[in-house]
N, C-alpha and C positions, 0 to 999 in steps of 0.2 A: 680542874683541868679544862682550860679553854682548848677546844679542838676546832680546827679550821678544815672545812670540807674541800678536799682537793679533787675536784672532778674535771679539771682541765681549764678552768676559767678563773680569773681574778688575780689580785695582787698578793699572792700568798706570802712572798717573802717580806713584803712591807708590813703585813699584820704581825708576822713572826718577830720582826725587828722591834715593833712598838711594844709588844708584850714582853720581850726579853729586856728592854730598857726599863720597864716598870717592875721587873722581877716577878712577873706573873707566869705561872706554869703554863705552857702552851705547847701543843702538838698538832700535826696534821693527820687526816684520815683519808686513805685511799680505798678503804673497804669498809663493809659494814662492821666488821670485827673491830677495826680501828676506831669506831664511834662508841663503842661500849662503855669506855671509861669517861666519856665527856660529861662534864657537869654544866658546860656551856657550849654552844655551837655557833660558829660563824659561817654563814653561806655567802661567799664572795661571788662576783660575777661582772663580766664586761661583755659587750657585744650584743648579739641578737636574742630575743626571747626563745624562739623555737630552737635555736642552737643550743642554748643553755639547757632547755628541757630535755633535748635529745642526749646531751652528754650526761646529765643527771640520771635520767632513766636508764641509761646504759651502763652506769658506773657500778652497779651492784649495790649501791647505798640507799636506793629510794625506799625500800620496804623498811630498812633499819631507821631511817630517818622518820618515816611515818609513825613508827612505833615509839621512839623515844621522845619525839616532839609531842604527839597526839595523845598517847596513852601514858607515858611517863611525866610528861609536862616539863621536859628539860628546856630552858630558855634558849631561843635561837635568835640570831641578828642576821638578817639579809641584807646585803649591801649592793646598791646599784642594780643590776640585772638580777642579782640575787635577792633583792627586795621585789622586784616586779614579778618573779616566778612564784612569790607566795600567794599571788592572786589567782583568780579562776582562769582569766584569759587575757590576751593582749591584742590590740589593734594591729600589732606588728606581726603577728603570726597566726597559725592555725592550731597549734597543739594546746591542750588544756594545761593550765598551771597547777601548782600544788593545791590551790584552793584552801590554804590555811587561813586566809584573810578574805572576808566577804568584800571583794574588790575586783575591779577591772583596770587594765592598764590602756591608757589613751595616748594618741599621738598629738603633740602640740599642732601639727599641721592640720589636724582635723577639728581643731576648735577655733570658733570664729575669732575670739580675742587674740590668738597666737598664730593664725595661719600665716601670717607675713613675717613672723619673728625669724631671726637668723638662727639656724640650727647646725650643730646641736648646741644646747645650752651649755657653755662651757666657761669655767673660771670660777672665781670666788663669789660667793653671795651670802647675804644676811639671812640667818634662819631664826624664826620665832617659835620658841617651844611653848607649849601650854603649861601653865603653873601646875606644879605637882608631878611632873613627869621625872621619874628617878634616872631615866636614861640621859636627861639633860641637866642633872644635878650640878650646880655651881657653873652653868653655862648661861650667861645672861644675854641681854639684848645685843651686846657687841659680838657674839659669837658668829664666826663666819666659816663656811665649809667649802670645799672644792666640788663642783659639779661637772659631769660630762654626760649629757643624755638628751634624747629627743622624744622620749615618752615618760609618762608620769602615772602614778597610781591614783585611782579614783575610788574611795571607799564608799560602800552603801550607807554607812553610819558615821556621822561626824565624830562620835566619840572614839572611833579607831584612829583618828588623826591626832598625833601628839606634837607636830610642828609643821609650820607652813613656810613657804618661801614665795617670792614673787618673780615671775618671768612673763610679762605681758598680762598675766593674771596671777591671783593667788593659787597655789596648788599644794597639796599635802606632800611634804618631803620626808616625813617620818611617820610611822604607823606602829600601832600595837593592838594585838587581840590576845589578852591572857599572856601566855609565856612566849608568844611570837612577835618579834620586833622586826621592823625594816627601816632602812634609811636609804634615800635616792643618792645622797652625796658620798663622797669617799672619805671616811674619816681617817683611813691609813695614809692619806695624802693632805690632811688638813692640819698638820702642825700641832701646836698645843691644844687647839680646840678638839680636834680629832683624837688625840691622845687621852684627853679628858673623858670624851665620850666612850671610848673603848674601855677606860678604866671603870667608868659607871657601869657598863655592861658586866664586866668582870665581878663587880661588887653586888650586883643584883642577887637576890635569894636563889640558890640553884639546888640542884639534886646531888647529893654526895653519892658518887658511884665508885666502885672498885674493881 
């Protein structure tokens, strides 16, 4: 069961539509109890880092998420701000993130190479996956995804970056630490490429739960 965390942010219906087209079982969760049957989890997000953390912390699902992701090792995919909150902190806000990936979130405006770049970074861009990443299986060099963001994740260790993109400079646009995955772009808005990535996530080894 793919379970989408509904904490008040993100394109919930778009994810549901993709998985229903693929005939993959999918549901949403608004409570900790709703997460108990999840074999894979998607954490969507749009907007600001602190607002996302406030909503997530106040949703009643934070403790359950920590348990099933960190203790039970259920795979999770954070998308856009849902990816950024996987990190420890963000230049955008003051609240701590989930800290599930050893990383910080930085603003393009605060980087010398991109301080004059037009923001947000919006539209379609090429993504370069690292060889061997199962999340990008059958997604070759022509894969393009839809972006909308002004901040990016910076991992402490290069091995946690599984795909890069260019916007004035190269930056990590997809990350992985064990069962924790994140993508900065919006697969739910990226047509056939995004559909393939979401199917790949569904096909990852998971935890069977009842």
